[in-house]
C-alpha positions as CSV (number, residue, x, y, z in Angstrom):
1,M,-12.2,-13.8,20.3
2,K,-9.2,-16.2,19.5
3,L,-8.4,-16.7,15.7
4,T,-5.2,-17.6,13.4
5,A,-5.9,-14.9,10.9
6,R,-2.9,-12.1,11.4
7,N,-5.0,-9.6,9.2
8,T,-7.6,-8.0,11.7
9,L,-9.1,-4.5,11.4
10,K,-11.2,-3.4,13.7
11,G,-13.2,-0.3,13.0
12,K,-16.4,1.1,13.1
13,V,-19.3,0.2,10.8
14,T,-20.4,3.9,9.0
15,K,-22.7,1.7,6.2
16,L,-25.0,-1.0,5.3
17,V,-26.8,-2.2,2.1
18,P,-28.5,-5.0,3.0
19,G,-29.6,-7.1,0.0
20,T,-31.8,-10.0,-0.9
21,V,-28.6,-12.0,0.0
22,N,-25.7,-10.2,0.4
23,S,-24.7,-7.5,2.4
24,E,-22.1,-4.8,1.6
25,I,-20.4,-2.9,4.3
26,T,-18.2,-0.8,5.1
27,L,-16.0,-0.2,7.9
28,E,-14.3,2.3,8.8
29,I,-10.9,1.2,10.1
30,A,-9.2,5.1,10.5
31,P,-10.4,8.4,10.1
32,G,-11.5,8.9,6.0
33,I,-10.2,5.1,5.6
34,E,-12.7,2.5,4.7
35,I,-12.9,-1.4,3.9
36,V,-15.7,-2.5,2.0
37,G,-16.7,-6.4,2.5
38,I,-19.8,-8.4,1.5
39,V,-21.1,-11.0,4.6
40,S,-24.7,-12.7,3.6
41,K,-27.7,-11.0,4.9
42,A,-27.8,-13.4,7.7
43,S,-24.4,-13.6,8.6
44,A,-24.8,-9.6,9.2
45,E,-28.3,-9.8,11.1
46,R,-27.0,-12.3,13.5
47,L,-23.7,-10.4,14.3
48,E,-26.2,-7.1,14.6
49,L,-24.2,-5.5,12.7
50,T,-25.7,-1.8,12.7
51,D,-24.4,2.3,11.5
52,G,-21.6,2.8,14.5
53,K,-20.9,-0.3,15.8
54,E,-17.4,-1.6,16.3
55,A,-16.5,-4.9,14.1
56,Y,-13.4,-6.2,12.8
57,A,-12.2,-7.2,8.9
58,I,-10.6,-10.2,9.1
59,I,-8.5,-10.8,5.6
60,K,-7.3,-14.4,4.3
61,S,-4.1,-13.4,3.7
62,S,-4.2,-15.7,0.1
63,N,-7.0,-13.5,-1.2
64,V,-5.5,-10.4,-0.6
65,M,-4.6,-8.8,-3.9
66,F,-1.8,-5.8,-5.2
67,A,-1.7,-3.3,-7.6
68,I,0.0,-0.5,-8.8
69,E,-0.4,2.0,-11.9
């Protein structure tokens, strides 16, 4: 896999919630640390995402938000 994104997180799929159009994917990137994202249902099926499958979350830096309390 070659890509230009530098924000790449490897993990395992722990939950997949398919919807009519989109699917919600939960990826455990470290013990107890998860990231959740939405992809099209067609993309989830094309990648054959299932519980336990290794996958990458690739984050475009221009779309990351930060917050404080």
